[in-house]
Residue, then its C-alpha position, 0 to 999 in steps of 0.5 A: x704389620x708395621x707401617x713406614x712413616x710418611x717422612x721416612x718414605x719421602x726421605x728415601x725417595x729424595x735420597x734415591x733421586x740424589x743418587x741417580x743424578x743425570x751425568x751431564x758431563x758425560x752427555x756433553x762429552x759424547x755429544x761434542x765427540x759425535x759432532x766433531x766426528x761428523x764434522x771431520x768424517x762427514x765431508x770425506x764420507x760425502x766425497x766417497x759417496x759422490x764418487x759413485x754418482x753421476x754429475x746430475x745426481x751429485x748436483x741434484x736438489x735436495x742432495x741425498x746420501x745414498x746413490x740412486x743409480x750407483x756407477x763405477x765409471x768415475x773410476x774405471x774411466x781412468x784405465x778403460x778408454x771405452x768409458x770415455x768413448x761412450x760419453x758425449x763428444x763435447x764432454x769427452x773433448x773437455x776431460x779426455x786429456x785430464x782423465x787419461x793422465x790420472x794414473x800418470x799423475x798418481x805414479x808421479x806423486x807417489x814417486x816424488x813423495x817417497x823420494x822426498x821422504x827417503x832423502x829427508x830421512x837420510x840427509x836429516x839423520x846425518x845432519x841432526x846427529x852432529x847437532x844432537x851430540x856435538x857442541x860447536x860454535x854457532x850451533x844454535x844460530x845454524x838451527x835457527x837459520x834453518x827454520x828462518x828459511x821457512x818464513x819466506x813466502x813461497x810467492x817471493x821464492x818462486x821467481x828465483x827458483x824458476x830461473x835457477x831450475x830452468x838454468x840447470x834443466x830441472x823444469x818439467x822434471x820430477x827431480x826438480x820437484x824433489x829438490x824444491x820440496x827438500x828445501x821446505x821439508x828438510x829444516x823441520x826434519x833436522x829439528x825433529x830428529x835432533x830433538x829425538x836424538x837428544x832423548x836417547x841416552x849417551x850410554x848406548x853410544x858409549x857402549x858402542x864405542x867400547x865395541x870399537x864402533x866409530x860415530x857413524x857405525x854407532x849411529x847406524x847400528x845403535x842410534x837409528x834403530x832406537x830412533x825409529x819412531x822419530x825417523x818414521x815421523x819425519x818420513x811421514x811428515x815429508x811424504x804428506x808435505x810433498x803429496x799435497x803440495x800444489x803451488x810449486x808443482x803447478x808452476x814447475x811441472x806443466x807437462x803432462x808427463x810430470x804433473x802430480x795429483x793436486x795439479x791434475x785434480x784442479x784441472x777437472x774444474x774449468x770455466x766450461x764445466x766441473x766434472x764432479x764425479x771425476x773430481x771426487x773419485x780422483x780425490x779419493x785416489x789421492x787420499x788413499x796412499x797417505x791414509x794407508x801410511x798414517x794408519x800403519x805408522x800412527x803410533x810411531x808418528x805420535x811418539x816420534x813427533x811428541x818426543x821430538x817436540x818436547x825435548x829442547 
């Protein structure tokens, strides 16, 4: 029977320890990834959980993640008037007008956001295509002026905008919000689409010209289908910017029939009381439409914005 020398066994143990090094890089990567996930998803998860709690349970100390008495009244009250009728009179008087207006505000926000997205796609495409394919005097200057319009603070614009919209009868009208939102979403849309159109080879357009297509037919039949990721990115960006806008909507739409979700949600917190249950449930309802769009078109959004931002 052979005996292994002691120094050989020690050398083997040290070599095995060397081969089994702790992967600190992966550990730190996963640790920070988990922390970032909790930081991003945690608040949204708390909003969803709180929307199924009562006010007393939400403000209880210490807070708890699992509802002890889960309720769906924070959602059903928007469409079922009997839920509000069963509440205390002082509470019902405070929130009745706001809660019953949530379906109207949700419809207004969806209508305004989709209209602004559609107009950004149409007007932005027709404006960006000549900038991408033609060279004319003052081209760069006009493009820079588009972006410079976004450098003016909203507070400095609100008075002249209010006077103009009042003059043309657009106050407390949804189409007035659409016109206002186009002013700060369209410049970015033109820039993104112009840069994306420049990434499309001219050979495709030349082939369409050979088939006797004019520039408009070539754009509709050839360029726009190829530029679909950029168009989707512009539409989603315009939708998101319009959906979450608060400042102009608060001042330009003060009637109950034209209020949007950001304005209505803010009215659930007053000097008298804060309705945390309805506040969180309305926030969940306000997040669902843009979240669905982002999940459906996430790949096109990334490729569209990426290509539109890199090309000079």
